[in-house]
C-alpha positions as CSV (number, residue, x, y, z in Angstrom):
1,M,43.8,-103.2,23.1
2,K,40.0,-103.7,22.8
3,I,37.3,-101.6,24.5
4,Y,33.8,-102.9,25.4
5,C,30.8,-101.1,26.9
6,V,29.6,-103.2,29.8
7,G,27.1,-103.6,32.6
8,G,24.0,-101.4,33.2
9,A,24.3,-99.4,30.0
10,V,24.1,-102.5,27.9
11,R,21.3,-104.0,30.1
12,D,19.2,-100.8,29.8
13,E,19.7,-100.5,26.1
14,L,18.4,-104.1,25.6
15,L,15.4,-103.2,27.8
16,G,14.8,-100.1,25.7
17,L,15.4,-97.8,28.7
18,P,17.3,-94.5,28.7
19,V,21.0,-94.8,29.5
20,K,22.5,-92.3,31.9
21,D,26.0,-93.5,32.4
22,R,28.3,-95.8,30.4
23,D,31.1,-97.9,31.8
24,Y,33.8,-99.5,29.7
25,V,36.2,-102.4,30.1
26,V,39.6,-102.3,28.4
27,V,41.2,-105.7,27.5
28,G,44.8,-106.0,26.6
29,A,46.2,-102.8,28.0
30,T,48.5,-101.7,30.8
31,P,48.0,-98.6,33.1
32,E,51.0,-97.0,31.4
33,E,49.4,-97.4,27.9
34,M,46.1,-95.8,29.2
35,V,48.0,-92.8,30.6
36,G,50.0,-92.5,27.4
37,Q,46.7,-92.1,25.5
38,G,45.5,-89.3,27.8
39,Y,43.3,-91.2,30.2
40,K,43.3,-89.9,33.8
41,P,43.8,-92.6,36.5
42,V,41.2,-92.3,39.3
43,G,41.0,-95.9,40.7
44,K,42.1,-96.5,44.3
45,D,41.8,-100.3,44.5
46,F,42.2,-101.2,40.8
47,P,43.0,-99.4,37.5
48,V,40.1,-97.1,36.5
49,F,40.6,-94.2,34.2
50,L,38.5,-91.3,32.9
51,H,38.3,-90.7,29.2
52,P,40.2,-87.4,28.3
53,R,37.1,-86.0,26.5
54,T,33.9,-87.7,27.7
55,H,35.1,-88.3,31.3
56,E,33.4,-91.7,31.2
57,E,35.0,-94.6,33.2
58,Y,37.3,-97.1,31.6
59,A,38.5,-100.0,33.8
60,L,41.1,-102.5,32.9
61,A,39.8,-106.0,32.7
62,R,40.3,-107.7,36.0
63,T,39.7,-110.8,38.1
64,E,39.1,-110.8,41.9
65,R,39.8,-113.2,44.7
66,K,38.1,-113.3,48.1
67,T,40.6,-112.8,51.0
68,A,38.5,-111.8,54.0
69,R,34.9,-111.5,55.1
70,G,32.9,-108.5,54.0
71,Y,32.8,-106.5,50.8
72,H,36.3,-105.0,51.3
73,G,38.0,-108.4,51.5
74,F,39.0,-108.8,47.9
75,E,42.3,-109.0,46.0
76,F,42.2,-107.8,42.4
77,R,44.3,-108.7,39.4
78,A,44.3,-106.4,36.4
79,A,46.6,-107.5,33.5
80,P,46.7,-107.5,29.7
81,D,46.0,-111.2,29.7
82,V,42.7,-111.0,31.6
83,T,39.9,-111.7,29.1
84,L,36.6,-110.0,28.7
85,E,34.8,-113.3,29.8
86,Q,36.9,-113.4,33.0
87,D,36.0,-109.8,33.8
88,L,32.3,-110.5,33.2
89,A,32.4,-113.6,35.3
90,R,33.2,-111.6,38.4
91,R,29.9,-109.6,38.1
92,D,26.9,-110.2,40.3
93,L,24.0,-110.9,37.9
94,T,23.7,-112.3,34.4
95,I,21.8,-109.2,33.3
96,N,24.8,-107.1,34.4
97,A,27.4,-109.4,32.7
98,I,26.6,-108.4,29.1
99,A,29.1,-106.5,26.9
100,R,28.9,-104.7,23.6
101,D,32.0,-104.2,21.3
102,A,32.8,-101.2,19.2
103,D,30.9,-102.7,16.3
104,G,27.7,-103.1,18.3
105,R,28.0,-106.8,18.7
106,I,26.7,-108.3,22.0
107,I,28.9,-110.6,24.0
108,D,26.8,-112.5,26.4
109,P,28.6,-115.6,27.9
110,F,26.2,-116.1,30.8
111,N,22.9,-115.7,28.9
112,G,21.9,-112.4,30.5
113,A,19.9,-111.3,27.5
114,A,17.6,-114.4,28.0
115,D,17.2,-113.6,31.6
116,L,16.3,-110.0,30.7
117,K,13.6,-111.3,28.4
118,A,12.3,-113.7,31.0
119,G,12.5,-111.1,33.8
120,V,14.8,-113.1,36.0
121,L,17.6,-112.0,38.4
122,R,20.2,-114.8,38.4
123,H,23.7,-114.8,39.8
124,V,26.6,-115.4,37.5
125,S,28.7,-117.8,39.6
126,P,29.1,-119.1,43.1
127,A,31.5,-116.1,43.7
128,F,28.3,-114.1,44.2
129,A,28.4,-115.3,47.8
130,E,31.7,-113.6,48.4
131,D,30.2,-110.1,48.5
132,P,27.2,-109.4,50.8
133,V,26.4,-106.1,49.1
134,R,25.1,-108.2,46.3
135,I,22.1,-109.3,48.4
136,L,21.1,-105.6,48.7
137,R,21.7,-105.1,45.0
138,V,19.5,-108.0,44.0
139,A,16.7,-106.6,46.2
140,R,17.2,-103.2,44.7
141,F,17.0,-104.5,41.1
142,A,13.8,-106.4,42.1
143,A,12.3,-103.1,43.2
144,R,13.4,-101.4,40.0
145,F,12.5,-103.9,37.3
146,G,9.9,-106.1,39.1
147,F,11.9,-109.2,38.1
148,R,11.6,-112.5,39.9
149,I,14.6,-114.0,41.6
150,A,15.9,-117.3,40.3
151,P,15.4,-120.1,42.9
152,E,19.1,-120.9,43.0
153,T,19.9,-117.3,43.6
154,M,17.4,-116.9,46.4
155,K,18.8,-120.1,48.0
156,L,22.3,-118.7,47.9
157,M,21.2,-115.4,49.4
158,R,19.5,-117.3,52.2
159,E,22.7,-119.2,52.9
160,M,24.7,-115.9,53.0
161,A,22.2,-114.3,55.5
162,R,22.2,-117.5,57.6
163,N,26.0,-117.8,57.8
164,G,26.5,-114.2,58.9
165,E,28.1,-112.8,55.7
166,A,25.6,-109.9,55.7
167,D,26.7,-109.0,59.2
168,A,30.0,-107.7,57.7
169,L,28.2,-104.9,55.8
170,V,29.1,-101.4,57.0
171,A,26.3,-99.0,57.8
172,E,27.1,-96.5,55.1
173,R,26.9,-99.1,52.4
174,V,23.6,-100.5,53.7
175,W,22.1,-97.0,53.7
176,Q,23.4,-96.3,50.3
177,E,21.7,-99.3,48.8
178,V,18.5,-98.9,50.8
179,A,18.3,-95.3,49.8
180,R,18.7,-96.2,46.1
181,G,16.1,-98.9,46.6
182,L,13.6,-96.5,48.1
183,M,13.9,-94.3,45.0
184,E,12.9,-97.2,42.7
185,A,9.4,-97.7,41.3
186,R,8.3,-100.2,43.9
187,P,10.4,-100.0,47.1
188,S,8.3,-102.6,48.9
189,R,9.8,-105.3,46.6
190,M,13.2,-104.5,48.1
191,F,12.1,-105.1,51.6
192,E,10.1,-108.2,50.7
193,V,13.2,-109.7,49.0
194,L,15.4,-108.9,52.0
195,R,12.8,-110.4,54.3
196,E,12.4,-113.5,52.2
197,C,16.1,-114.3,52.2
198,G,16.6,-113.4,55.9
199,A,18.8,-110.4,55.4
200,L,16.3,-107.8,56.5
201,A,16.7,-108.9,60.1
202,R,20.4,-108.4,59.8
203,V,20.4,-104.9,58.3
204,M,17.1,-103.4,59.3
205,L,15.7,-105.4,62.2
206,E,13.2,-102.7,63.1
207,V,11.6,-103.0,59.7
208,D,11.8,-106.8,59.8
209,A,9.8,-106.7,63.0
210,L,6.8,-105.3,61.1
211,W,6.3,-108.8,59.8
212,D,5.3,-109.9,63.3
213,D,1.9,-108.6,62.2
214,A,1.2,-109.5,58.6
215,D,-1.4,-106.8,58.2
216,A,1.0,-104.1,59.6
217,A,3.7,-105.2,57.2
218,R,1.4,-105.1,54.2
219,E,0.2,-101.6,55.2
220,A,3.7,-100.3,55.6
221,M,4.7,-101.7,52.2
222,R,1.6,-100.2,50.6
223,V,2.4,-96.8,52.1
224,V,6.0,-96.7,51.0
225,D,5.0,-97.7,47.4
226,A,2.3,-94.9,47.5
227,A,5.0,-92.4,48.4
228,A,7.1,-93.6,45.5
229,A,4.1,-93.4,43.1
230,A,3.6,-89.8,44.2
231,G,7.2,-89.0,43.2
232,A,8.2,-88.1,46.8
233,R,11.8,-87.3,47.6
234,L,14.0,-89.7,49.5
235,P,13.3,-88.2,53.0
236,A,9.6,-88.4,52.5
237,R,9.7,-92.0,51.2
238,F,11.8,-93.1,54.2
239,A,9.4,-91.2,56.5
240,A,6.5,-92.9,54.9
241,L,8.1,-96.2,56.0
242,A,8.9,-94.8,59.5
243,R,5.2,-94.0,60.0
244,S,4.7,-97.7,60.9
245,L,7.5,-97.8,63.4
246,H,7.8,-96.7,67.0
247,P,9.9,-93.5,67.5
248,L,12.4,-95.4,69.5
249,A,12.8,-97.9,66.7
250,V,13.3,-95.1,64.2
251,E,16.0,-93.6,66.5
252,S,17.7,-97.0,66.7
253,L,17.5,-97.7,62.9
254,T,18.6,-94.3,61.7
255,G,21.5,-94.2,64.3
256,R,22.8,-97.6,63.3
257,L,22.5,-96.9,59.5
258,K,24.0,-93.4,60.0
259,A,21.1,-92.0,57.9
260,P,21.6,-88.4,56.7
261,A,20.1,-85.8,59.1
262,D,17.3,-84.8,56.7
263,C,16.1,-88.4,56.5
264,R,16.5,-89.1,60.2
265,D,14.7,-86.0,61.3
266,L,11.8,-86.3,59.0
267,A,11.4,-90.0,59.8
268,L,11.3,-89.2,63.5
269,L,8.6,-86.5,62.9
270,A,6.6,-89.0,60.9
271,A,6.8,-91.6,63.7
272,R,5.9,-89.1,66.4
273,H,3.4,-86.9,64.6
274,G,2.2,-88.7,61.5
275,N,-1.0,-89.8,63.0
276,T,-1.8,-86.2,64.1
277,V,-1.2,-85.0,60.6
278,L,-3.5,-87.7,59.4
279,D,-6.2,-86.4,61.7
280,A,-6.0,-82.9,60.1
281,A,-9.7,-83.0,59.1
282,E,-10.7,-83.3,62.7
283,L,-8.2,-81.1,64.5
284,D,-9.4,-77.9,66.1
285,A,-7.5,-74.6,65.8
286,Q,-5.5,-75.1,69.0
287,S,-4.4,-78.6,68.0
288,V,-3.3,-77.4,64.6
289,L,-1.3,-74.6,66.2
290,D,0.3,-77.1,68.6
291,L,1.2,-79.3,65.6
292,F,2.8,-76.4,63.7
293,N,4.8,-75.3,66.8
294,T,6.0,-78.9,67.6
295,V,7.3,-79.6,64.1
296,D,8.6,-76.1,63.6
297,A,6.5,-75.4,60.5
298,W,7.4,-71.7,60.7
299,R,11.2,-72.0,60.1
300,R,11.1,-75.4,58.2
301,P,8.1,-75.1,55.8
302,E,9.8,-77.4,53.2
303,R,10.3,-80.1,55.9
304,F,6.7,-79.7,57.0
305,A,5.5,-80.2,53.5
306,E,7.4,-83.4,53.2
307,L,6.0,-84.6,56.5
308,V,2.5,-84.0,55.1
309,T,3.5,-86.0,52.0
310,A,4.8,-88.9,54.1
311,A,1.8,-88.8,56.4
312,F,-0.8,-88.8,53.7
313,A,0.9,-91.3,51.3
314,G,-1.5,-93.9,50.3
315,E,-4.5,-92.3,52.1
316,P,-7.5,-92.2,49.8
317,G,-9.5,-88.9,49.8
318,A,-6.8,-87.1,51.6
319,G,-7.0,-83.9,49.5
320,P,-9.5,-82.0,51.6
321,A,-7.6,-82.7,54.8
322,Q,-4.3,-81.6,53.3
323,A,-6.0,-78.5,51.9
324,R,-7.4,-77.7,55.3
325,L,-4.0,-78.0,57.0
326,E,-2.3,-75.9,54.3
327,R,-5.0,-73.2,54.6
328,A,-4.4,-73.0,58.3
329,R,-0.6,-72.8,57.8
330,V,-0.8,-70.1,55.2
331,A,-3.1,-68.0,57.5
332,A,-0.8,-68.5,60.5
333,V,2.4,-67.6,58.5
334,A,0.7,-64.4,57.4
335,V,0.7,-63.2,61.0
336,K,3.3,-60.5,61.4
337,A,5.3,-62.0,64.2
338,G,8.0,-59.3,64.1
339,E,5.5,-56.5,64.6
340,I,3.8,-58.4,67.5
341,A,7.2,-58.9,69.1
342,Q,8.0,-55.2,68.9
343,A,4.7,-54.3,70.4
344,S,5.0,-56.8,73.3
345,K,5.9,-55.4,76.7
346,N,8.6,-58.0,77.5
347,S,10.3,-61.0,76.0
348,T,8.2,-63.5,78.0
349,A,5.0,-62.1,76.4
350,I,6.2,-62.4,72.8
351,R,5.6,-66.1,72.4
352,G,2.2,-65.9,74.0
353,N,1.1,-62.9,71.9
354,V,2.4,-64.5,68.6
355,D,0.7,-67.7,69.4
356,A,-2.6,-65.9,70.2
357,A,-2.5,-64.1,66.9
358,R,-1.7,-67.3,65.0
359,L,-4.4,-69.2,66.8
360,E,-7.0,-66.5,65.8
361,A,-5.7,-66.6,62.2
362,I,-6.1,-70.4,62.1
363,R,-9.6,-70.2,63.6
364,Q,-10.7,-67.8,60.9
365,A,-9.1,-70.1,58.2
366,L,-10.9,-73.2,59.5
367,K,-14.3,-71.4,59.6
368,R,-14.3,-71.9,55.8
369,D,-14.8,-75.7,56.3
């Protein structure tokens, strides 16, 4: 039995990047032998085990064969006679098909180290075309590393998009990869790669439609990169992208991708009210109050803060406008709504009285401009 560290951990080590998780391939072992040594089986589709002490993943070397369309349509074979090279051959990109043995020796049958040095994303074999998720992964890696895509790989990705293989992707998996790509250093690169190969229209047609106007597409990509550069959380990065879309398009997109509620809701707020937030420097007190009421800044202050982040992403000189809006919000929040409610004659008067007090607080706060 031989054990090799594989995949992203080896890749990141060669790039001089910190390694978060390590995965291992075990050659020459059976499931029974793994269990006998204390490993805990956790794999559903193929033999994967957790180390008894480190809890890192150890998978038996395996091959795979395409049996149906989509990324679920595979038949796996894990056996002691499967070699390390055969296991590496089933991987997506050469940079992810590098292994390191227990002595630190690099095993690189597909020249992934050379592609790392050259900054190239290249598929390992024609089997790449059997799994449509790999299109999304290539786009995500492009967003992370800024690598260019080998011409033969881009050609293959175009063929996959054209023949409908990407149509077999389920919404949850698309969202998973898109969300991870949005959290990379340059999310725009992911969308540009998907657009270039024709897959964007298959998985995010509302975003693909932005390219009907080249200037609008460039602006949308600039804004989403600015949100990333600001260290925004995922909902704000997605909302920064949604600023460029019609609210109905956002509803369609988030519904089809089954986006989480926090991302969906913030994206809709950005599409509907992002421009109003952007105009914060020009809004009068009543307009500011209306905005706060509409987006429920009272009960959801954290969400409102992320809406502001998404709305102002990439906007030069936005500091004073943001400060003005926050000054008004803090003043309005300081209004003792509970006391006003108790002093009101009836329930119908409560909202009006609270709004009047908040409006006056906002007016006083904005006088400092």
